LUMPAGU-910797 format. One record per atom (N, C-alpha, C, O, CB): x, y, z; residue in three letters; atom name; residue number from 0. Coordinates in Angstrom, 1 decimal. Each point is the difference from the previous one (the first is absolute). Glycine has a CB too. Layout:
N
+--------+--------+--------+--------+-------+-----+
|     xx |     yy |     zz | residu | atome | num |
+--------+--------+--------+--------+-------+-----+
|      X |      Y |      Z |    ala |    CA | NUM |
...
+--------+--------+--------+--------+-------+-----+
END
This chain:
76
+--------+--------+--------+--------+-------+-----+
|     xx |     yy |     zz | residu | atome | num |
+--------+--------+--------+--------+-------+-----+
|   30.2 |  -14.3 |    0.8 |    met |     N |   0 |
|   -1.1 |    1.6 |   -1.6 |    met |    CA |   0 |
|   -1.5 |    0.3 |    0.6 |    met |     C |   0 |
|   -0.9 |   -0.8 |   -0.4 |    met |     O |   0 |
|    1.8 |   -0.5 |   -2.7 |    met |    CB |   0 |
|   -1.2 |    1.9 |    3.7 |    ala |     N |   1 |
|   -1.5 |    1.2 |    0.1 |    ala |    CA |   1 |
|   -1.0 |   -0.3 |   -0.5 |    ala |     C |   1 |
|   -0.5 |    1.0 |   -0.4 |    ala |     O |   1 |
|    1.6 |    0.7 |    0.1 |    ala |    CB |   1 |
|   -1.9 |   -2.7 |    0.1 |    arg |     N |   2 |
|   -1.1 |   -0.5 |   -0.8 |    arg |    CA |   2 |
|   -1.0 |    1.0 |   -0.3 |    arg |     C |   2 |
|   -0.6 |    0.0 |    1.1 |    arg |     O |   2 |
|    1.0 |   -2.0 |   -0.2 |    arg |    CB |   2 |
|   -1.0 |    2.8 |   -1.5 |    val |     N |   3 |
|   -0.9 |    1.0 |   -0.5 |    val |    CA |   3 |
|   -1.2 |   -0.7 |   -0.1 |    val |     C |   3 |
|    0.2 |   -1.2 |    0.1 |    val |     O |   3 |
|    1.3 |    2.6 |   -1.3 |    val |    CB |   3 |
|   -2.6 |   -0.9 |    1.1 |    glu |     N |   4 |
|   -1.1 |   -0.2 |   -0.5 |    glu |    CA |   4 |
|   -1.5 |    0.9 |   -0.1 |    glu |     C |   4 |
|   -0.5 |    0.6 |    0.9 |    glu |     O |   4 |
|    1.8 |   -2.5 |   -0.3 |    glu |    CB |   4 |
|   -1.8 |    2.1 |   -2.1 |    pro |     N |   5 |
|   -0.3 |    0.9 |    0.4 |    pro |    CA |   5 |
|   -1.6 |    0.4 |    1.2 |    pro |     C |   5 |
|   -0.5 |   -0.4 |    1.1 |    pro |     O |   5 |
|    2.2 |    0.4 |   -3.6 |    pro |    CB |   5 |
|   -1.9 |    1.0 |    1.5 |    ile |     N |   6 |
|   -1.3 |    0.1 |    1.8 |    ile |    CA |   6 |
|   -0.7 |    1.5 |   -1.3 |    ile |     C |   6 |
|    0.5 |    0.5 |   -1.0 |    ile |     O |   6 |
|    1.5 |   -1.0 |    5.1 |    ile |    CB |   6 |
|   -3.3 |    0.9 |   -3.4 |    asp |     N |   7 |
|   -1.4 |   -0.2 |   -0.6 |    asp |    CA |   7 |
|   -0.2 |    1.7 |    1.1 |    asp |     C |   7 |
|   -0.8 |    0.1 |    1.0 |    asp |     O |   7 |
|   -0.3 |   -3.9 |   -1.7 |    asp |    CB |   7 |
|    1.8 |    4.6 |    0.5 |    leu |     N |   8 |
|    0.1 |    1.5 |    0.2 |    leu |    CA |   8 |
|   -1.2 |    0.4 |    0.4 |    leu |     C |   8 |
|   -0.6 |    0.4 |   -1.1 |    leu |     O |   8 |
|    2.2 |    0.0 |   -0.5 |    leu |    CB |   8 |
|   -2.5 |   -0.1 |    2.7 |    arg |     N |   9 |
|   -1.5 |    0.1 |   -0.5 |    arg |    CA |   9 |
|   -0.2 |    1.5 |    1.3 |    arg |     C |   9 |
|   -1.1 |    0.0 |    0.5 |    arg |     O |   9 |
|    0.0 |   -3.4 |   -1.7 |    arg |    CB |   9 |
|    2.1 |    4.6 |    1.8 |    glu |     N |  10 |
|   -0.3 |    0.3 |    0.2 |    glu |    CA |  10 |
|    0.8 |    1.0 |    0.5 |    glu |     C |  10 |
|    0.9 |   -0.5 |    0.8 |    glu |     O |  10 |
|   -2.3 |   -1.1 |   -1.2 |    glu |    CB |  10 |
|    1.5 |    3.2 |    0.3 |    lys |     N |  11 |
|    1.0 |    1.1 |    0.1 |    lys |    CA |  11 |
|    0.1 |    0.6 |    1.2 |    lys |     C |  11 |
|   -0.8 |    0.8 |   -0.2 |    lys |     O |  11 |
|    0.6 |   -0.3 |   -1.9 |    lys |    CB |  11 |
|    0.5 |   -0.4 |    3.1 |    arg |     N |  12 |
|    0.6 |    2.4 |    0.4 |    arg |    CA |  12 |
|    0.2 |    0.6 |   -0.3 |    arg |     C |  12 |
|    0.9 |   -0.2 |   -0.8 |    arg |     O |  12 |
|   -0.4 |    0.5 |    1.7 |    arg |    CB |  12 |
|   -0.7 |    0.7 |   -0.6 |    phe |     N |  13 |
|    0.2 |    0.8 |   -1.0 |    phe |    CA |  13 |
|    0.5 |    0.4 |   -2.0 |    phe |     C |  13 |
|    0.3 |    1.0 |   -0.7 |    phe |     O |  13 |
|   -0.4 |   -1.1 |    3.4 |    phe |    CB |  13 |
|   -0.3 |   -1.7 |   -2.7 |    asn |     N |  14 |
|    0.2 |    0.0 |   -1.7 |    asn |    CA |  14 |
|    1.7 |    0.0 |    0.1 |    asn |     C |  14 |
|    0.8 |    0.3 |   -0.9 |    asn |     O |  14 |
|   -3.3 |    1.5 |   -0.2 |    asn |    CB |  14 |
|    2.8 |   -2.3 |    2.2 |    tyr |     N |  15 |
|    1.9 |   -0.4 |   -0.1 |    tyr |    CA |  15 |
|   -0.2 |   -1.1 |    0.7 |    tyr |     C |  15 |
|    0.3 |   -1.0 |   -0.6 |    tyr |     O |  15 |
|    1.3 |    3.3 |    0.8 |    tyr |    CB |  15 |
|   -2.1 |   -2.4 |    1.2 |    leu |     N |  16 |
|    0.4 |   -1.3 |    1.0 |    leu |    CA |  16 |
|   -0.4 |   -1.2 |   -0.1 |    leu |     C |  16 |
|   -1.2 |    0.3 |   -0.2 |    leu |     O |  16 |
|    1.2 |    1.0 |    1.5 |    leu |    CB |  16 |
|   -0.1 |   -2.2 |   -1.4 |    pro |     N |  17 |
|   -0.5 |   -1.1 |    0.1 |    pro |    CA |  17 |
|   -1.2 |   -0.5 |    0.7 |    pro |     C |  17 |
|    0.7 |   -1.0 |    0.3 |    pro |     O |  17 |
|    1.1 |    1.1 |   -0.7 |    pro |    CB |  17 |
|   -2.9 |   -0.3 |    0.9 |    ala |     N |  18 |
|   -1.4 |   -0.6 |    0.5 |    ala |    CA |  18 |
|   -0.5 |   -1.1 |    0.7 |    ala |     C |  18 |
|    0.0 |   -0.4 |    1.2 |    ala |     O |  18 |
|   -0.1 |    1.3 |   -2.7 |    ala |    CB |  18 |
|   -0.2 |   -1.3 |    0.5 |    arg |     N |  19 |
|   -0.4 |   -1.6 |   -0.4 |    arg |    CA |  19 |
|    0.1 |   -0.4 |   -0.7 |    arg |     C |  19 |
|    0.0 |    0.8 |   -0.9 |    arg |     O |  19 |
|   -0.9 |   -0.9 |    1.5 |    arg |    CB |  19 |
|    1.3 |   -1.8 |   -1.2 |    phe |     N |  20 |
|    0.4 |   -0.2 |   -0.6 |    phe |    CA |  20 |
|   -0.9 |   -1.8 |   -0.1 |    phe |     C |  20 |
|   -0.9 |   -0.5 |    0.8 |    phe |     O |  20 |
|    3.1 |    2.9 |   -0.3 |    phe |    CB |  20 |
|   -1.8 |   -3.0 |   -1.3 |    met |     N |  21 |
|    0.0 |   -1.1 |   -0.3 |    met |    CA |  21 |
|    1.2 |   -1.2 |   -0.4 |    met |     C |  21 |
|    1.0 |    0.6 |   -0.5 |    met |     O |  21 |
|   -3.0 |    0.9 |    0.1 |    met |    CB |  21 |
|    2.1 |   -2.2 |    0.5 |    trp |     N |  22 |
|    1.2 |   -0.6 |    0.1 |    trp |    CA |  22 |
|   -0.8 |   -1.7 |    0.5 |    trp |     C |  22 |
|   -0.8 |    0.0 |    0.9 |    trp |     O |  22 |
|    2.8 |    2.7 |    0.1 |    trp |    CB |  22 |
|   -1.8 |   -4.2 |   -1.9 |    arg |     N |  23 |
|   -0.8 |   -1.0 |    0.2 |    arg |    CA |  23 |
|   -1.2 |   -0.2 |    0.2 |    arg |     C |  23 |
|   -0.3 |   -1.1 |    0.5 |    arg |     O |  23 |
|    1.7 |    1.0 |   -0.1 |    arg |    CB |  23 |
|   -2.4 |    0.9 |   -0.8 |    gly |     N |  24 |
|   -1.6 |   -0.3 |    0.4 |    gly |    CA |  24 |
|    0.3 |    1.3 |    1.6 |    gly |     C |  24 |
|   -0.9 |    0.9 |    0.1 |    gly |     O |  24 |
|    0.2 |   -4.5 |   -1.1 |    gly |    CB |  24 |
|    1.4 |    3.6 |    1.6 |    glu |     N |  25 |
|   -0.9 |    0.5 |    1.0 |    glu |    CA |  25 |
|    0.7 |    1.7 |    0.0 |    glu |     C |  25 |
|    0.7 |    0.2 |   -1.0 |    glu |     O |  25 |
|   -1.3 |   -2.9 |    2.7 |    glu |    CB |  25 |
|    0.6 |    3.1 |   -1.3 |    gln |     N |  26 |
|   -0.9 |    1.9 |    0.4 |    gln |    CA |  26 |
|    0.7 |    0.0 |    0.7 |    gln |     C |  26 |
|    0.1 |   -1.1 |    0.7 |    gln |     O |  26 |
|   -2.5 |    1.7 |   -0.8 |    gln |    CB |  26 |
|    3.8 |    0.9 |    0.6 |    his |     N |  27 |
|    0.0 |    0.0 |    0.5 |    his |    CA |  27 |
|    0.6 |    2.0 |    0.7 |    his |     C |  27 |
|    1.0 |    0.4 |   -0.5 |    his |     O |  27 |
|   -1.4 |   -3.6 |   -0.3 |    his |    CB |  27 |
|   -0.1 |    3.8 |    1.7 |    arg |     N |  28 |
|   -0.3 |    1.1 |    0.5 |    arg |    CA |  28 |
|    1.1 |    0.1 |    0.7 |    arg |     C |  28 |
|    0.4 |   -0.8 |    0.8 |    arg |     O |  28 |
|   -2.6 |    0.8 |   -0.8 |    arg |    CB |  28 |
|    3.1 |    1.8 |   -0.6 |    ile |     N |  29 |
|    1.4 |    0.1 |    0.6 |    ile |    CA |  29 |
|   -0.6 |    0.9 |    1.4 |    ile |     C |  29 |
|   -1.1 |    0.4 |   -0.3 |    ile |     O |  29 |
|    3.0 |   -0.4 |   -2.1 |    ile |    CB |  29 |
|   -1.6 |    0.2 |    3.1 |    arg |     N |  30 |
|    0.0 |    0.5 |    1.3 |    arg |    CA |  30 |
|    0.7 |    1.7 |   -0.6 |    arg |     C |  30 |
|   -0.4 |    1.1 |   -0.3 |    arg |     O |  30 |
|    0.7 |   -4.1 |    2.1 |    arg |    CB |  30 |
|    1.3 |    2.2 |   -1.8 |    arg |     N |  31 |
|    1.2 |    0.8 |    0.2 |    arg |    CA |  31 |
|    0.9 |    0.0 |   -1.2 |    arg |     C |  31 |
|    0.5 |   -1.1 |   -0.1 |    arg |     O |  31 |
|   -0.7 |    0.5 |    2.4 |    arg |    CB |  31 |
|    0.6 |    1.3 |   -3.1 |    val |     N |  32 |
|    1.2 |   -0.2 |   -0.8 |    val |    CA |  32 |
|    1.2 |    0.4 |    1.2 |    val |     C |  32 |
|   -0.1 |    0.9 |    0.8 |    val |     O |  32 |
|   -1.0 |   -0.2 |   -3.3 |    val |    CB |  32 |
|    1.9 |   -1.5 |    2.6 |    glu |     N |  33 |
|    1.9 |   -0.5 |    0.7 |    glu |    CA |  33 |
|    0.5 |    1.7 |   -0.4 |    glu |     C |  33 |
|    0.1 |    1.1 |    0.5 |    glu |     O |  33 |
|    0.8 |   -4.7 |   -1.5 |    glu |    CB |  33 |
|   -0.6 |    2.9 |   -0.2 |    arg |     N |  34 |
|    1.2 |   -0.3 |   -0.8 |    arg |    CA |  34 |
|    0.2 |    1.2 |   -1.7 |    arg |     C |  34 |
|   -0.4 |    1.0 |    0.7 |    arg |     O |  34 |
|    0.0 |   -4.1 |    0.6 |    arg |    CB |  34 |
|    0.4 |    3.3 |   -1.7 |    val |     N |  35 |
|   -0.3 |    0.5 |   -1.4 |    val |    CA |  35 |
|    2.4 |    0.4 |   -0.5 |    val |     C |  35 |
|    0.7 |    0.8 |    0.5 |    val |     O |  35 |
|   -4.7 |    0.8 |    0.3 |    val |    CB |  35 |
|    4.3 |   -2.9 |   -2.4 |    trp |     N |  36 |
|    1.1 |    0.7 |   -0.2 |    trp |    CA |  36 |
|   -0.4 |   -0.3 |   -1.1 |    trp |     C |  36 |
|   -1.1 |   -0.5 |   -0.2 |    trp |     O |  36 |
|    2.8 |    0.7 |    1.8 |    trp |    CB |  36 |
|   -0.4 |    0.1 |   -2.8 |    ser |     N |  37 |
|   -0.2 |    0.1 |   -2.1 |    ser |    CA |  37 |
|    1.6 |   -0.9 |    0.3 |    ser |     C |  37 |
|    1.0 |    0.1 |    0.7 |    ser |     O |  37 |
|   -2.5 |    3.2 |   -2.4 |    ser |    CB |  37 |
|    0.6 |   -4.3 |    0.5 |    arg |     N |  38 |
|    1.8 |   -0.5 |   -1.0 |    arg |    CA |  38 |
|   -0.2 |    0.3 |   -0.8 |    arg |     C |  38 |
|   -1.0 |   -0.2 |   -0.6 |    arg |     O |  38 |
|    2.0 |   -1.6 |    1.0 |    arg |    CB |  38 |
|    0.3 |    2.8 |   -0.7 |    pro |     N |  39 |
|    0.0 |    0.2 |   -1.5 |    pro |    CA |  39 |
|   -0.8 |   -1.3 |   -0.9 |    pro |     C |  39 |
|   -0.5 |   -0.9 |    0.6 |    pro |     O |  39 |
|    3.0 |    2.4 |   -0.2 |    pro |    CB |  39 |
|   -2.6 |   -1.7 |   -2.0 |    gly |     N |  40 |
|    0.0 |   -0.8 |   -1.2 |    gly |    CA |  40 |
|    1.6 |   -0.3 |   -0.4 |    gly |     C |  40 |
|    0.9 |    0.8 |    0.3 |    gly |     O |  40 |
|   -3.4 |    0.2 |   -1.1 |    gly |    CB |  40 |
|    2.9 |   -2.5 |   -0.1 |    arg |     N |  41 |
|    1.1 |    0.0 |    0.4 |    arg |    CA |  41 |
|   -0.1 |   -1.0 |   -1.3 |    arg |     C |  41 |
|   -0.9 |   -0.8 |   -0.1 |    arg |     O |  41 |
|    1.4 |    1.6 |    2.9 |    arg |    CB |  41 |
|    0.8 |   -0.6 |   -3.9 |    gly |     N |  42 |
|   -0.9 |   -0.6 |   -1.1 |    gly |    CA |  42 |
|   -1.7 |    0.2 |   -0.5 |    gly |     C |  42 |
|   -0.7 |    1.0 |   -0.2 |    gly |     O |  42 |
|    2.6 |   -2.4 |    1.1 |    gly |    CB |  42 |
|   -2.1 |    0.3 |   -0.9 |    ala |     N |  43 |
|   -1.2 |   -0.6 |   -1.0 |    ala |    CA |  43 |
|   -1.0 |    0.1 |    1.8 |    ala |     C |  43 |
|   -1.2 |    0.0 |   -0.3 |    ala |     O |  43 |
|    2.6 |   -2.2 |   -2.5 |    ala |    CB |  43 |
|   -1.2 |    2.3 |    3.7 |    arg |     N |  44 |
|   -0.7 |   -0.2 |    1.6 |    arg |    CA |  44 |
|   -0.5 |    1.6 |   -0.3 |    arg |     C |  44 |
|    0.8 |    0.9 |   -0.3 |    arg |     O |  44 |
|    1.0 |   -2.9 |    2.3 |    arg |    CB |  44 |
|   -3.3 |    2.2 |   -1.8 |    ser |     N |  45 |
|   -0.6 |    1.0 |    0.3 |    ser |    CA |  45 |
|    0.9 |    0.7 |    1.4 |    ser |     C |  45 |
|    0.8 |   -0.6 |    0.7 |    ser |     O |  45 |
|   -3.2 |   -0.6 |   -2.0 |    ser |    CB |  45 |
|    1.7 |    2.8 |    1.4 |    pro |     N |  46 |
|    0.3 |    0.5 |    2.0 |    pro |    CA |  46 |
|   -1.4 |    0.0 |    0.5 |    pro |     C |  46 |
|   -1.0 |    0.3 |   -0.7 |    pro |     O |  46 |
|    3.0 |    1.8 |    0.8 |    pro |    CB |  46 |
|   -1.9 |   -2.6 |    1.2 |    arg |     N |  47 |
|   -0.3 |   -0.4 |    0.7 |    arg |    CA |  47 |
|    0.1 |    1.4 |    1.6 |    arg |     C |  47 |
|    0.9 |    0.9 |    0.4 |    arg |     O |  47 |
|   -0.3 |   -3.7 |   -2.2 |    arg |    CB |  47 |
|   -2.2 |    2.2 |    2.2 |    thr |     N |  48 |
|   -0.7 |    0.6 |    1.6 |    thr |    CA |  48 |
|    0.2 |   -1.1 |    0.2 |    thr |     C |  48 |
|    0.0 |   -1.0 |   -0.8 |    thr |     O |  48 |
|   -1.7 |    2.7 |    1.1 |    thr |    CB |  48 |
|    2.0 |   -1.6 |    0.9 |    tyr |     N |  49 |
|   -0.1 |   -1.1 |    0.8 |    tyr |    CA |  49 |
|   -1.2 |    1.2 |    1.4 |    tyr |     C |  49 |
|   -0.2 |    1.2 |    0.4 |    tyr |     O |  49 |
|    3.5 |   -3.3 |   -1.3 |    tyr |    CB |  49 |
|   -3.8 |    0.8 |    1.2 |    phe |     N |  50 |
|   -1.2 |    0.2 |    1.7 |    phe |    CA |  50 |
|    0.6 |   -0.8 |    0.3 |    phe |     C |  50 |
|    0.5 |   -0.8 |   -0.8 |    phe |     O |  50 |
|   -3.0 |    1.3 |    0.9 |    phe |    CB |  50 |
|    2.6 |   -0.6 |    1.9 |    arg |     N |  51 |
|   -0.2 |   -0.6 |    1.0 |    arg |    CA |  51 |
|   -0.9 |    0.0 |    0.7 |    arg |     C |  51 |
|    0.3 |    0.5 |    1.1 |    arg |     O |  51 |
|    1.2 |   -0.3 |   -1.4 |    arg |    CB |  51 |
|   -3.4 |   -0.9 |    0.4 |    val |     N |  52 |
|   -0.9 |    0.1 |    0.4 |    val |    CA |  52 |
|   -0.4 |   -0.6 |    0.7 |    val |     C |  52 |
|    0.0 |   -1.3 |   -0.1 |    val |     O |  52 |
|    0.0 |    2.1 |   -1.0 |    val |    CB |  52 |
|   -0.7 |   -0.1 |    2.1 |    arg |     N |  53 |
|   -0.5 |   -1.1 |    1.2 |    arg |    CA |  53 |
|   -1.8 |   -0.3 |    0.2 |    arg |     C |  53 |
|   -0.9 |    0.3 |    0.7 |    arg |     O |  53 |
|    3.1 |    0.9 |    0.8 |    arg |    CB |  53 |
|   -2.2 |   -1.7 |   -2.2 |    cys |     N |  54 |
|   -1.2 |   -0.4 |    0.3 |    cys |    CA |  54 |
|   -1.0 |    0.1 |    1.3 |    cys |     C |  54 |
|    0.7 |    0.2 |    1.0 |    cys |     O |  54 |
|    0.4 |   -1.3 |   -2.6 |    cys |    CB |  54 |
|   -2.7 |    1.0 |    1.9 |    tyr |     N |  55 |
|   -0.6 |   -0.7 |    0.9 |    tyr |    CA |  55 |
|    0.2 |   -1.1 |    0.1 |    tyr |     C |  55 |
|   -0.3 |    0.0 |    1.2 |    tyr |     O |  55 |
|   -0.7 |    1.3 |   -1.4 |    tyr |    CB |  55 |
|    1.3 |   -2.5 |    0.0 |    asn |     N |  56 |
|   -0.3 |   -1.3 |    0.9 |    asn |    CA |  56 |
|    1.4 |    0.3 |    0.3 |    asn |     C |  56 |
|    0.5 |   -0.9 |    0.8 |    asn |     O |  56 |
|   -2.3 |   -1.2 |   -1.7 |    asn |    CB |  56 |
|    3.0 |    3.2 |    0.5 |    asp |     N |  57 |
|    1.6 |   -0.6 |    1.1 |    asp |    CA |  57 |
|    0.8 |   -0.1 |   -1.1 |    asp |     C |  57 |
|    1.1 |    0.5 |    0.1 |    asp |     O |  57 |
|   -2.0 |   -2.3 |    2.0 |    asp |    CB |  57 |
|    0.5 |    1.0 |   -3.5 |    lys |     N |  58 |
|    1.5 |   -0.2 |   -1.2 |    lys |    CA |  58 |
|    0.6 |    1.3 |   -0.5 |    lys |     C |  58 |
|   -0.4 |    1.0 |   -0.6 |    lys |     O |  58 |
|   -0.7 |   -3.2 |   -0.6 |    lys |    CB |  58 |
|    1.8 |    1.9 |    1.4 |    val |     N |  59 |
|    1.3 |    1.0 |   -0.6 |    val |    CA |  59 |
|    0.1 |   -1.2 |   -1.3 |    val |     C |  59 |
|   -0.2 |   -1.2 |    0.0 |    val |     O |  59 |
|    2.0 |    2.7 |    2.5 |    val |    CB |  59 |
|   -1.3 |   -0.1 |   -4.0 |    phe |     N |  60 |
|    0.3 |   -0.1 |   -1.5 |    phe |    CA |  60 |
|    0.5 |    1.7 |   -0.3 |    phe |     C |  60 |
|   -0.3 |    1.2 |    0.2 |    phe |     O |  60 |
|   -1.8 |   -3.5 |   -0.9 |    phe |    CB |  60 |
|    3.1 |    1.2 |   -0.1 |    asp |     N |  61 |
|    0.5 |    0.5 |   -0.3 |    asp |    CA |  61 |
|   -0.6 |    0.3 |   -2.2 |    asp |     C |  61 |
|    0.1 |   -0.8 |   -0.9 |    asp |     O |  61 |
|    1.6 |   -0.1 |    3.8 |    asp |    CB |  61 |
|   -2.3 |    2.2 |   -3.1 |    ile |     N |  62 |
|   -0.8 |   -0.4 |   -1.1 |    ile |    CA |  62 |
|    1.0 |    1.4 |   -0.7 |    ile |     C |  62 |
|    0.7 |    0.7 |    0.7 |    ile |     O |  62 |
|   -3.8 |   -2.1 |    0.1 |    ile |    CB |  62 |
|    2.9 |    1.4 |   -2.7 |    phe |     N |  63 |
|    0.4 |    1.1 |   -0.6 |    phe |    CA |  63 |
|   -0.6 |   -0.4 |   -1.6 |    phe |     C |  63 |
|   -0.5 |   -0.9 |   -0.7 |    phe |     O |  63 |
|    2.8 |    1.7 |    2.6 |    phe |    CB |  63 |
|   -1.5 |    0.7 |   -1.9 |    gln |     N |  64 |
|   -1.4 |    0.0 |   -1.7 |    gln |    CA |  64 |
|    1.2 |    1.0 |   -1.3 |    gln |     C |  64 |
|    0.7 |    1.1 |   -0.1 |    gln |     O |  64 |
|   -4.3 |   -0.3 |    1.8 |    gln |    CB |  64 |
|    3.3 |   -2.6 |   -2.5 |    asp |     N |  65 |
|    0.9 |    0.7 |   -1.1 |    asp |    CA |  65 |
|   -0.2 |    1.5 |   -0.6 |    asp |     C |  65 |
|   -0.9 |    0.3 |   -0.8 |    asp |     O |  65 |
|    1.0 |   -2.7 |    0.3 |    asp |    CB |  65 |
|    0.7 |    3.0 |    0.7 |    val |     N |  66 |
|   -0.5 |    1.4 |   -0.2 |    val |    CA |  66 |
|    0.2 |   -0.5 |   -1.6 |    val |     C |  66 |
|    0.6 |    1.1 |   -0.2 |    val |     O |  66 |
|    0.2 |    0.9 |    2.6 |    val |    CB |  66 |
|   -0.8 |   -2.7 |   -4.0 |    arg |     N |  67 |
|    0.1 |    0.5 |   -0.7 |    arg |    CA |  67 |
|   -1.4 |   -0.7 |   -0.3 |    arg |     C |  67 |
|   -0.5 |    0.7 |   -0.9 |    arg |     O |  67 |
|    3.1 |    0.1 |    0.5 |    arg |    CB |  67 |
|   -3.4 |   -1.8 |    0.7 |    leu |     N |  68 |
|   -0.9 |   -0.4 |    0.1 |    leu |    CA |  68 |
|   -1.2 |    0.1 |    0.3 |    leu |     C |  68 |
|   -1.0 |   -0.4 |   -0.5 |    leu |     O |  68 |
|    2.4 |    0.0 |    0.4 |    leu |    CB |  68 |
|   -1.0 |    1.3 |    1.6 |    asn |     N |  69 |
|   -1.4 |    0.6 |    1.3 |    asn |    CA |  69 |
|   -0.4 |   -1.6 |    0.0 |    asn |     C |  69 |
|   -1.2 |   -0.2 |    0.1 |    asn |     O |  69 |
|   -0.2 |    3.3 |   -0.8 |    asn |    CB |  69 |
|    2.3 |   -4.4 |    0.7 |    ala |     N |  70 |
|   -0.6 |   -1.0 |    0.5 |    ala |    CA |  70 |
|    0.2 |   -0.4 |    1.7 |    ala |     C |  70 |
|   -1.0 |    0.8 |    0.1 |    ala |     O |  70 |
|    1.4 |   -1.4 |   -2.6 |    ala |    CB |  70 |
|   -0.2 |    0.3 |    3.6 |    trp |     N |  71 |
|    0.1 |   -0.1 |    1.5 |    trp |    CA |  71 |
|    0.5 |   -1.5 |    0.0 |    trp |     C |  71 |
|   -0.1 |   -0.6 |   -1.1 |    trp |     O |  71 |
|   -2.0 |    2.4 |    1.9 |    trp |    CB |  71 |
|    2.8 |   -2.7 |    0.3 |    tyr |     N |  72 |
|    0.3 |   -1.0 |    0.5 |    tyr |    CA |  72 |
|    0.3 |    0.1 |    1.1 |    tyr |     C |  72 |
|    0.2 |    1.0 |    0.6 |    tyr |     O |  72 |
|    0.2 |   -1.7 |   -2.3 |    tyr |    CB |  72 |
|   -0.3 |   -0.7 |    2.2 |    leu |     N |  73 |
|    0.6 |   -0.2 |    1.9 |    leu |    CA |  73 |
|    1.5 |   -0.5 |   -0.7 |    leu |     C |  73 |
|    1.0 |   -0.1 |   -0.7 |    leu |     O |  73 |
|   -3.6 |   -1.0 |    2.9 |    leu |    CB |  73 |
|    2.4 |    1.0 |   -1.9 |    glu |     N |  74 |
|    1.9 |   -0.1 |    0.6 |    glu |    CA |  74 |
|    0.3 |   -1.0 |    0.4 |    glu |     C |  74 |
|    0.0 |    0.5 |    1.2 |    glu |     O |  74 |
|    0.4 |    1.4 |   -0.5 |    glu |    CB |  74 |
|    0.0 |   -3.4 |   -0.4 |    arg |     N |  75 |
|    0.5 |   -0.9 |    1.2 |    arg |    CA |  75 |
|    1.1 |   -0.3 |    0.5 |    arg |     C |  75 |
|    0.1 |   -0.8 |    0.9 |    arg |     O |  75 |
|   -1.4 |    0.1 |   -1.4 |    arg |    CB |  75 |
+--------+--------+--------+--------+-------+-----+
END
């Protein structure tokens, strides 16, 4: 089962794509978004928009936005 941790999205590009976020006290600048997909809400779970991002340090993360809450998370 995937672990989900909250992140602080600090910047967006084009008012949609994530550009920079804080996670565990460290800033991550996104070099590019490699994939975008959506999952509909089911039951109590809100709809989510996922982004697979590659950062300037070459790390790859799957982050998502809880559409109902406008909250951002990292999924591991």
